[in-house]
N, C-alpha and C positions, 0 to 999 in steps of 0.2 A: 368431199362431195362425190356423189355418184351420178352417173349419166346414163340415159337410155341410148340405144343405138341410133334412134331417130335424131336425138340431139347431136350426137357425134357426127352424123352424116350431114345435117343441115349446117353445122358449125363451119363447114368447109366453104360455104357460100361467101362471096366477097362482102356482102352486107352484114354478115354475122361474125366475120373474123375480127371486126373492130370492137366487139363486146369482150371486155376483160373479165376473167373469172372472178376478180375481186369485186366487180360491179354486181355479178350474180350473187355472190356471197353477201354483199351489202344488202341487196334487195331481200334476200332470204331472212336476214336478221333485223331489217329495219323497214318493213313494208309500210307504205303510205296507205294502201288499201289491200284487202284480201277478199277473195271470193272462192267459194267451193262450187265446182261444176257438178252437174248431175252424175257424171262418171266417177266422182271422188277426187279428181285432180284439183289442185289448188293453184289459183292465179294470184300472183303478187305483183304489185307495182311500186316503184321507187323512182324518185327524181335523181338523175346522175349529173352532178355539177360539172364534171369534166366534159360532158356532152351538151353544154349550154342548157342544162335543166330538162333535157328530154326524158321521157318516162320509159323505163325499162320494165317490160313485163316478163316475169319468170313463171313458168308453169312447172309445178312439181307433181310427182305421183302422190298418191294418198299417204305414202309413208313419210312425207314431208322432208325427205332426204335426197331423192332422186330427181335430178333436173331433166325434164322432158323437152322444154323449149325455152328460148330466151330471145327477145327481139324488142326493138324500140317501137312502142305502140303510139302511132300518130293520132289515133282517135280517142285516146284516154283523156278524160277531163277530171281533174281532182275535185 
């Protein structure tokens, strides 16, 4: 996996430290939903059983390899 500097900086926040890289990889490989933003970035969502089924949103750059953001999306409805 590749990461943007933005991701590396925000990953230091306490609410982001709990997100395991394995969960990001799982979301990239098994998205429940996918959307492409107007800027070409790709939003992916997956349920994470270890977090009581909360939905992780992973935002990739258009290359589909570089992680730009990852967070638990409270507003996502499958």
